[in-house]
C-alpha positions in Angstrom: 0.0 0.0 0.0 1.3 3.4 -1.0 0.9 5.8 1.9 1.9 9.3 2.9 2.4 10.8 6.3 0.7 14.1 7.2 2.0 16.0 10.2 0.4 19.3 11.2 2.7 21.5 13.2 1.8 24.4 15.4 4.4 25.6 18.0 6.0 22.2 17.4 9.6 23.0 16.5 10.8 21.2 19.6 8.9 18.0 18.8 9.0 17.7 15.0 12.5 16.3 14.8 11.6 13.4 17.1 8.4 12.7 15.1 10.2 12.8 11.7 13.0 10.6 13.1 10.5 8.0 14.1 9.0 8.0 10.5 12.5 7.7 9.1 13.4 4.8 11.3 10.1 3.0 11.7 8.1 4.0 8.6 8.2 2.3 5.2 11.4 2.8 3.2 11.2 6.0 1.2 7.8 7.0 2.7 6.6 10.3 1.6 5.9 12.9 4.2 4.1 16.3 4.2 4.4 18.7 7.1 1.9 21.5 7.3 3.1 24.6 9.2 -0.2 25.9 10.5 0.8 29.5 10.7 3.1 28.6 13.6 4.9 31.5 15.3 8.0 29.3 15.7 10.4 27.8 13.2 8.5 24.6 12.6 8.7 25.0 8.8 12.5 25.4 8.9 12.9 22.4 11.2 10.8 20.2 8.9 12.6 21.4 5.7 16.0 20.6 7.2 15.1 17.0 8.2 16.7 14.1 6.2 13.3 12.6 5.3 12.9 15.7 3.1 9.2 16.3 3.7 7.1 18.4 1.5 6.4 21.5 3.6 3.1 23.3 3.2 2.9 26.7 4.9 -0.6 27.9 5.8 -1.3 31.6 5.9 -3.6 31.1 8.9 -4.1 28.6 11.7 -7.4 27.1 10.7 -7.2 24.3 13.3 -6.1 20.7 13.2 -8.6 19.4 10.8 -8.1 22.2 8.3 -4.4 21.6 8.5 -4.8 17.9 7.8 -7.0 18.7 4.8 -4.4 21.1 3.5 -1.7 18.5 3.7 -3.8 15.8 2.1 -5.1 18.0 -0.7 -2.5 17.1 -3.4 -1.7 13.6 -2.2 -2.0 10.7 -4.7 -1.3 8.1 -2.0 -3.8 5.2 -1.4 -3.8 6.0 2.4 -2.9 9.0 4.6 -1.2 8.4 8.0 -2.1 11.4 10.1 0.5 11.7 12.9 0.8 14.4 15.6 4.2 16.1 15.8 4.5 15.0 19.5 3.8 11.4 18.5 6.4 8.7 17.8 6.0 5.6 15.6 7.1 2.4 17.3 8.6 -0.5 15.2 6.1 -2.3 13.0 3.2 0.1 13.7 2.8 1.2 10.1 3.2 -2.2 8.6 0.5 -3.7 10.9 -2.0 -0.9 10.2 -1.3 -1.1 6.4 -1.7 -4.8 6.4 -5.1 -4.5 8.3 -6.3 -2.0 5.7 -5.2 -4.1 2.8 -6.9 -7.2 4.2 -10.3 -5.5 4.7 -11.7 -3.2 1.9 -14.5 -2.1 4.3 -12.0 -0.3 6.6 -11.8 3.4 6.1 -9.6 4.0 9.2 -7.4 1.9 11.3 -5.5 3.2 14.3 -2.9 2.0 16.8 -2.8 1.8 20.5 -1.6 5.2 21.8 0.6 5.1 24.8 2.4 7.7 27.0 6.2 7.7 27.4 5.9 5.2 30.2 4.2 2.7 28.0 0.8 3.1 29.7 -2.2 2.9 27.4 -4.1 6.1 27.0 -7.9 6.0 27.2 -8.2 8.4 24.3 -7.0 5.8 21.7 -10.6 4.9 20.6 -14.1 4.5 21.9 -17.9 4.6 21.4 -19.9 7.4 19.8 -20.5 10.2 22.4 -24.0 10.0 23.9 -25.7 10.2 27.3 -25.4 6.4 27.7 -21.7 6.2 26.6 -20.9 9.3 28.8 -22.5 7.5 31.8 -20.6 4.3 30.9 -17.3 6.2 30.9 -17.5 8.9 33.5 -19.6 6.9 36.1 -17.9 3.6 35.4 -21.0 1.6 34.5 -19.1 0.1 31.5 -17.0 -1.9 34.0 -19.9 -3.5 35.9 -20.6 -7.1 34.7 -24.0 -7.7 33.4 -24.7 -4.1 32.3 -21.4 -3.1 30.6 -22.7 -3.9 27.1 -25.5 -1.4 27.6 -23.0 1.3 28.6 -20.2 1.2 26.0 -17.8 3.9 27.2 -16.8 7.0 25.2 -13.2 5.8 25.8 -12.0 2.2 25.5 -12.0 0.5 28.8 -9.2 -1.9 27.6 -6.7 -0.6 25.1 -5.2 -4.0 24.6 -8.1 -5.5 22.7 -8.5 -5.4 18.9 -11.9 -4.0 18.2 -14.2 -2.1 15.8 -14.8 1.2 17.7 -17.0 4.1 16.6 -14.0 6.4 16.5 -10.2 6.5 16.9 -7.8 9.2 17.9 -6.6 11.7 15.3 -3.2 11.7 17.0 -2.3 8.7 14.9 -4.6 7.2 12.3 -4.3 5.6 8.9 -7.1 6.7 6.6 -8.0 5.3 3.2 -7.7 8.2 0.8 -10.8 7.3 -1.3 -13.0 7.2 1.9 -11.5 10.4 3.2 -12.2 12.2 -0.1 -15.7 10.7 -0.2 -16.7 12.5 3.0 -14.7 15.7 2.3 -12.0 15.1 4.9 -12.1 16.7 8.3 -14.8 19.3 8.9 -12.8 22.5 8.8 -15.4 24.2 11.0 -14.1 22.2 14.0 -11.0 24.0 15.2 -9.7 21.5 17.7 -11.0 18.4 19.6 -13.8 16.1 18.4 -12.7 16.4 14.7 -11.6 12.8 14.7 -14.9 11.6 16.3 -16.8 13.6 13.7 -14.8 12.2 10.8 -15.3 8.6 11.9 -19.1 9.3 12.4 -19.5 10.5 8.9 -17.5 7.6 7.5 -19.6 5.1 9.4 -22.8 6.8 8.1 -21.5 6.1 4.6 -21.1 2.4 5.4 -17.3 2.4 6.2 -15.8 0.5 9.1 -13.4 1.9 11.7 -10.6 -0.4 13.1 -8.3 -0.4 16.1 -5.3 -2.7 16.4 -3.3 -2.6 19.7 -0.4 -4.6 18.2 0.5 -1.3 16.4 1.8 1.2 19.0 2.5 4.9 18.8 3.9 7.0 21.7 2.2 10.3 22.3 3.9 12.9 24.5 0.8 15.1 24.4 0.0 18.7 25.2 2.8 20.7 23.7 0.6 23.0 21.6 -2.2 23.1 24.2 -3.1 26.1 26.2 -3.6 26.2 30.0 -7.4 26.2 29.5 -7.3 22.9 27.6 -9.6 20.9 29.9 -12.3 23.6 29.5 -11.9 23.8 25.8 -11.9 20.0 25.4 -15.0 19.6 27.4 -16.6 22.5 25.6 -16.0 20.8 22.3 -17.4 17.5 23.7 -20.5 19.2 25.0 -21.1 21.0 21.7 -20.8 17.7 19.9 -23.4 16.2 22.1 -25.7 19.2 21.6 -25.4 18.9 17.8 -26.0 15.2 17.6 -28.0 14.3 20.8 -29.9 17.5 21.7 -29.4 20.0 24.5 -31.3 18.0 27.2 -29.2 14.9 26.8 -26.0 16.9 26.5 -26.7 18.6 29.8 -27.5 15.3 31.5 -24.3 13.8 30.1 -22.3 16.8 31.4 -23.8 16.3 34.9 -22.8 12.7 34.8 -19.3 13.7 33.7 -19.0 16.4 36.4 -20.0 13.8 39.1 -17.7 11.1 37.9 -14.7 13.4 37.3 -15.1 15.0 40.8 -15.1 11.5 42.4 -12.0 10.5 40.5 -10.2 13.8 41.4 -10.9 13.1 45.1 -9.7 9.5 44.8 -6.5 10.5 43.1 -5.7 13.5 45.3 -2.9 11.9 47.2 -1.6 9.1 44.9 -1.7 11.1 41.6 -2.0 14.8 42.4 -1.3 16.0 38.8 -4.1 13.8 37.4 -6.3 14.8 40.3 -5.9 18.5 39.4 -6.6 17.8 35.7 -9.8 15.8 36.5 -11.0 18.6 38.9 -10.6 21.2 36.2 -12.5 18.9 33.7 -15.2 18.4 36.3 -15.6 22.2 36.7 -15.9 22.5 32.9 -18.5 19.8 32.7 -20.5 21.4 35.4 -20.3 24.7 33.7 -21.7 23.4 30.5 -24.4 21.4 32.2 -26.0 24.7 33.4 -25.0 27.2 30.7 -24.8 27.6 27.0 -21.4 27.2 25.3 -19.2 30.2 25.4 -19.2 32.5 22.4 -15.8 31.2 21.3 -17.1 27.6 21.4 -20.1 27.5 19.1 -22.0 24.2 18.4 -19.9 23.4 15.3 -16.7 23.6 17.4 -15.2 26.4 15.3 -13.3 29.4 16.7 -15.1 32.7 16.7 -15.1 34.6 13.4 
């Protein structure tokens, strides 16, 4: 399978070299790479251009968000598949070959993604999951997806076990192999979604067209996370999540899901306060964001389509 890597960079000059190194070492021999400088204020474009993989560098005149950057990088590609990879992600040996083989073996697969781990090797819950809804939110945030006998009724928004090969509803855009014909069929990422939920949205639209989504934990990508994120990331992420629920499930169910999330996240924050204080603080911030959206409309800079303000 002929594939091309697409890396969208924003304030990523410190991470790009490691990402491109991993493609050079663990990607297919002679793999083509495109790096999109998403109007980054640092020297990401120069770092990319100087790398030995000799990527095609596309410089955007504005930062239209992650999905818009991906679309820009994919626009002129003639590859059969596109491997979207975050600049703070690192391919592990064999990952690309495993995903490409899975896609070659199943013509119904539009997307197949690896297990995403942190630098310690711990699986990240955000690798894949079920379509966001009131039921999947309860399953994840309140832990009902872990209770025998009812877990099937409460498939969680995030995978409960990242080590199982499955057909989820969505996979993480941090590392995903996408069939180019399927990507073109649905028009790529929705450029109105600036950041967060664009991967969930893409997978939903592909499934609506009859395509399948795959997840293979034998393929592994390390994700450092957070290098281009602002301090209000938990609030912005939950805002995008709530807006997605409003758009596809209605305001009432979205508010109920946010209440469930606020309760579950608050309980976890309290439980982790001593053993994992950093995680506890992050969960507490997310809980406050969920509670905010449960009782108020999205902020003006977080409209229902997830786009930034005009």
